[in-house]
N, C-alpha and C positions, 0 to 999 in steps of 0.2 A: 403612244411613241413614235417618233416620226423614224421609220422604217432604216434612213441612213442611220441615226443614232444606233438604235436593232444592231445593224450589221456591224457595227462599232465597238460594239460592247460583247456581241459574239465575235469578234473576231479577236480582243483582247482575250477574253475567255480561253479561247482555243489558243494564241498565243504564248498565253501565261502557263499556262500545263505543259505547253512543247517546250519552254522554255527549261524549267521545271525535268520533267522527265528524260530531258538530253542532256542536262550538264550536270559537268563531274566537279565543280565548284560549288562550296555553301552558298559563297555570295550571290552567284547566279541563281541557284534552286533559292535563296530566300525572294531575290528579285522576282521569279517568278510566282511564287506564293503572293506578291504582292499585287504584282497586276492583277493576277486572279480574283483576289480578293475586291480591290476596286472595282473590275469589271462587272460583278456579280452586283454591287452594291445596289447602283443605280436599276439595275433588273427587278431588284427586292421592294425597291421602295415608290414603282412607276405606279401603284393606285393611289397614293395620297390616301389613305386611310388610317386612322391612329395604327391599328395592330400591324398594321404593314410598315408604320415607321418605327412602331417600337421593335417588332423584328429583328429590322435593317440595323438598329443602335447595336440591339444584343449582341447583333451577328457582329457587326464591325468591333466592337471590344474585346471579343472574343479572342477573334481572328489575329487583331492590334497584339495582347497579350501573349497569342502565341506564337506570331512572327518575332515579336521583341527576344521572348524565351531562347528560339531557336537561334536569332543572331548572336544573342550572347553567348550560348553554348557553341555555336562554331567558331566565334572569338578566342574563347576561352581553349577551344581544343587546338586553334591555331597558336594559341602563345603557351601551351601545355606542350606541345608536341611539333609543333612548327610544320602542320600541315592543313592543309584547305581541301584535300581531297574529300569526299563525300566517302568513298570504299576502305579511306583509311585512317577510320575512329579508329583509336587504340586506347584512351585513356576512359574508363568506365564513366566516370564523372559528368563530363560533357555530354558522350553517349546516349546517357540514362536523361539527363536533361533535355537532350533534342529529341528521345522516346517520349517522355512526356508530352510537349510541346506539339507534336504532333499529334496524339492521342486525343491532347487537346480540340486540335483541328478537325480531327474529322469526326471527333464524338463519340470515342469511346470512355466507357464508364471506371471511374467514378468522374470523370470529366465531361461527362453525358447533357449536365442539366440546362445546358443552352438550347439545344437539338430540337426539344419536342414544342419547347415554345417558342422557336424560331420557326420550325416548321408550319404549326398553327396560326400563322401572321401571315403565310405566305399563299397566292394560288397555287393549283396541282401545277403548273406548266412550270414556275420556278423553284416551288419544289421538288420537282422531277429532277429539275438540273443542281440543285443543292444536294441531293440526294444519290445523284449517279457522278455525275462531272465532277464536282468537285470534291470529290474521293480520289482522284486519278493522283494527282501530282503529289499528296501525304504521302499517299501508299507507294509509289515509284520509288521514294528517299527510305522509308522502310525498310522496305525490300533489298535497297543496296546497301545501306549500314551494318555495318555487323553487330552480333547480339551478346555481348561478354554477359547478360544477366539474365538469367532463364528464366529467373523465377520472378520476375517484374513483368516479365511478358504476359506469362501464365495467369498471373494473378489479375492482370487487367484483361486477359481474355474470358475467362472464368466471371469476374464480375460484371464485362459486359453482356456476358448471356445470360446471366443471372436477370441484372438490371434489365435488358431489355424484353423477357419476359416476365416480368414481376410488375413493370411497371405499365405492359400494355392491359393486361388485364381487366383493370375498372374503367378505361377509357370509353367513349362515345365516339368520339372524333376522331374520321379515318385518317386523316393528316398526321396526330401523335400518334396512332397505333403504328402508323407507317415507320415513324420516329422511332419509335420503342424496337419495330421489327428492324431496322436500320441498326441499330446497335448490338442488337443482338446475333445477327450477322455477320458486321465487323469485329464481334471477339471470337466466331469461329474460325476469322482469318486472320489474329494476331495470335491463335493460340498456337496456328502450324508457322508462322511466318520464320522462325530460326531453325526448322527440320528442314523443311520444303516448300520455300519460295516460289516453285511451279504451282503446289497446292494453293496457296496463297492467291495468285493469279488467278487460277480455276475456278476458284469459289468467289473472287471479285466480279469474276466476266459474268460466270453464272446469276450473282448478284443483281448486275445490272441489270443482266436480261429482264429477269424477275422483276425489279421494281420499277423497271419503265414502261412492260404489259400491264403492269396493277395502278400506276399513276396514269395510264393514258384510258384503260380502262372504268377508272372514275372519273374523269373530265370528261369523258363520252357520256356518262351518264349524269353528270353534275352533282354526284355523290360527295358531300362533306360530313355526313354522321352517317350513325348507322341505320336510322329510321329511314332517311333518303333511301336507301338500301332496298327497301321491301317493294319500291315501286319499278325496279328494275326493269323486272319481267314484261311490262305494258311498253317499256322505250328498246328493248334489245334482246331478243328472246334467246338469239342466238349465242350473243355475247355472253347474255346470262349462263346460261348455260355450260358457259367455260372456266367462267369466274371464278368457280368454286373449285375447278384443278388446280387454276392457278393458283388459289390461296392454299392448297394442300402443298403445293410443291412449294413455295415460298417455307412452308412451316419443315422442309424435307422430309414428305412420306414419298415411300416407292409407290408404282414407278413411273413417278413424273421426278425432271430433272433436277429437282431441287435436293432429292437423296443423293444426286451424286458426288460433290462437293465433302457433304457431311461423313458420306459412309467411306470417301480415301481419308479424312481426316481423322476419323474414330481408330481407321485401320492404322495410319502412320503413329499418331497419340501410342498405340499399343504396342509398336514394332520400337518407339523410343522408350519402352519402357513406363510409360507414365499410365498405367491402365485407371489409377484414380482418378487422372484428369478426364480422362474420356469419358467414363461413367457418372462425372458429375454434368460434362458438357451435355452428354444423351439425356440426362436426366433436365436440367433446365431447358433443353428445345421443345421439352411436354408443355411448359408454361407458353412459349410462343405457339405450339399447335392450338392451345383450347382458345385464345384470342382470334384465330383464323379459322377455325370452326366455328366460332360467333358470330364471324363474317357472315361464313357459308351460310348459319342458320335463320340469319335476317334476311340472305338475298333469296333465299331459294324457297323457305319451308314457313317465312311468312308473307300472307298478300293481302293487300286492302280489302275489306276491311277488317283489321286485328287491333288488337290489344297495344301496337307501336303508334302514339298520337305526331300524327304527320300529316301534310296538303301533297296534294298532287302539283308536280311544279311544271308552268307552261312553259313547252320547250317546242322550239323550230329543228327542221332539219340540219344534221351536220355539215359544214362546207368542209371540214376536212379529211384529207385523204384517209382514209381506215387501211394503208398496207402496212405504215410501219406499226399499227396496232395487231394487225394480225401476223406479220411476221416473229413479235416478241411473245405475244401470248401462245403460238403454235413452237417457239423453240423451247419457251419456259414448261412445257407439259409431256414434249415429244422427244428430249433429246436423251434419256435413258439409255435408250438400244443400242445408240451406237457410242457407248461410252469408252468401250477400247479404242476406236479410233483416237478419240479427242483426248485417251491418257496417252495415247502414243503420240499424237500431234504435241502434247504439252513436256514430252520426255518424262512423262513419271514413273 
């Protein structure tokens, strides 16, 4: 793609998210979401591969449906209450519709079915943008709006953690596994959003760091399915040593960074007299942990020749700077000891 066009599209992505995050009016927020969607569609379709085109079409239809629902709900709220302000959502019907529309935008279960299919059709770089940057604007809106319907959010959260764990168990494609991982993490964020929005923000930041590190690792190894992971040791021994720790951090095991948000969320749910919700969320995290362990096994404990049918890939030295990969991987593994400083900074 022409670098000027690429720069323009990336600028559109940044501008769309910035407009949505900084707006207090529903029309401006909707406009930012639309700019965001229109900017990423050419990036998704740049390969001209049938799967990429199919993924782009599915993404466009889903996002258009969610955006139309959001616009309809905000107009309904203005009609019923006479208020366009995002923080002044007082009527339960438009508020519920907006939560459902934003859940569809980010890929929360049971509105998640588009996410694994779309992510599978994209390159790892575009998949990284879709899994990280595209979550920021909808979550900025979800954090701002009041939440009168506690049961809806808990149901969305628990369903997402369950589907995210269960859906990834039988997958062999790494992008689909990361899609289900994303659904499970979003479920944890939505569980706590009504009780402690700052905790949701912390979980989102940790998710962004860990997911970025995982995508960059896979991109560095040119790995798209579990079989190709077994040749990682020959390509990058040091990175292959760190990757299992990164995956266990995604699973939420101590003493890695990923344990921090899960620990604080379970603590807050217990404080809010929701021990059953906390127990169910912790149990569904075990499902996700299983497929992360499966990836660790394929990467570190199977070396060619083995029973995985794969061929070694021809590779050239990477021209990309390893700085971002090094920073995100280190942050995704080693931030737990400074959790008191992090919680103080987030005013938890």
